[in-house]
N, C-alpha and C positions, 0 to 999 in steps of 0.2 A: 504494500500500500504506500509506503514511503517513496518507493521508486515511481509509482504513478504520480504522486504529487510533485516530485522533483522533475520528472520528465514532462508532465503535461500541465504545469502550474498555470499557464495562461489559456489553456483550452477549456471552454465551458463544459465539456463532457468529462472533466476530471472526476466529478462526483460519481458518475456511472462507472467509470473505470476503477475507482477506489473501492466501490461497493463490490464490483465483480471480482476484483483481486482478493478481497477478504473472504467473500462467500465461496468463490471458486476454489480457493486454497483449502478451505474446510471440506468442500465437497470432494475434491481430489483426494484428500487424506482419508476420508470415509470410504471412497470408492476403492482405494488401495487396500484398506483394512478388511472390508467386508464384501467387496465387489457388488455394491449397491449404491445408487444415488438417491438419497431420501427426498421424498416429495415435500417434506416440511421445509426444506431449504430451496428446492428447485422452483416449485410453483409460486411462492410469494415473491421470488426474484423477478418474475415477469413484470408485475405492475410497478415494483420499485425501480427496476431498470428503465421501464418506459417513462415513468415520471421524471427520473433524472435526465433522460435523454430529451424529453419534451421541454424541460426547463432549459437545457443547453441549447436546444433548437430555438426556443423563444428568445433567449438572450442574444443569439446571433441574427435573429429575424428571418432565418431560412427554415422552412418546414420540410423541404425535400429530403434532407438527411434522415429525419424521423420516419417519413414514409418508406424510404429505402430500407431502414432498419426493420420496420414491420414486414416488408416484403421478403427480406432476407431471412427473417425469423420463420415465416411461413414456409419458405423454400426449404430451409434446413429441417424443419419439423417433418415435412412431407418426405424429403430425401431419406432421413434417418428412420422414419416409419416404414418406408419401403425396405430399407436395409434390415430393419427388425424382422420383417416377414421373410425376406429372401436370404439373409446371411446371418441372422441370429444376433444382431446388435441389440443391446438391452434397451428397454423402454426408458430407463433413466438417462441413458446416453442420448436418446432422441430428444427428451425434454431439455437436457443441457444444451444440445446442439441448437435448439430454437433460441435459447438465451444467448448463446455465442453468436448466432446469426443476427440477433437484434443489435448487439453491441458492435460487431464488426461491420455489419451493413450500414450502420450510421456513418461510419467513416468512408464508405465507398465499396463498390463491387470488387475492385481489385484487392482491397484490404481483406474482404471476406474470402476470396479465393486463395490469397496468400496464407491466411490463417488456417484454412482447411488443409492446404498443402503441408504447412509446417506441422499441424496436428497429426496428419497421417505419417509424416517422417518421424515424429516423436513416438507415435504408436508402434511403428515398425521397429524402431530402435529398441523400444521397451520389450517387444515380443522377441527380438533377436537376443537380447540379454537374458531373458528367461530361458530361451532355448540353449544358450551357451552354458548356463548354469546346470544344464542336464535335466531340467524339469520339462515335462510336456504339459503345458497349460491349455486347458480347454476354454477357459474364460479369462480374457485379458481385459482389465478395466480400460475403457476408452475415455472416461471422464478426465483423468489427469492429462492425457495428451491434448484433449480439446481445450482445457483451461490453459495449459502451458503454451499451446499454439496461439491462442487468442491473445494472451498477455505478451508473448514474444513479439507478435506482429504490431500490436498497438504501441508497445513501448520501444520498439526498435527504430 
């Protein structure tokens, strides 16, 4: 969270990023520990993030980034819901992906795609490390990779 404030101190979306970094870190730790993303953290984060981004949008006078964030949220929710059915991605990961989409989409489509790419790279590296340790993991938590990818792209 300190890094968010230091990096984005003049950006009106700093509140949304600080909130996401705090809650996202907690969700990632829970996902690593129990391979579940709790609804009591994920679901309330939608209106909180929306309100923070709406405030940022109103302070700049541009509403298009907020709409883009909502579009990106719906896009990632649908994409990860399809991945849930087709590839076994968890529903918690799908809910978190919608939140990541809202945050990254606010900053632009290219930021969204970069964030997803980085998240996939982090997820593959994590899976590779698990394999190198000799364990055959059937369930790899995607939440930490989604959070890390989003924060990496927003703060880089």
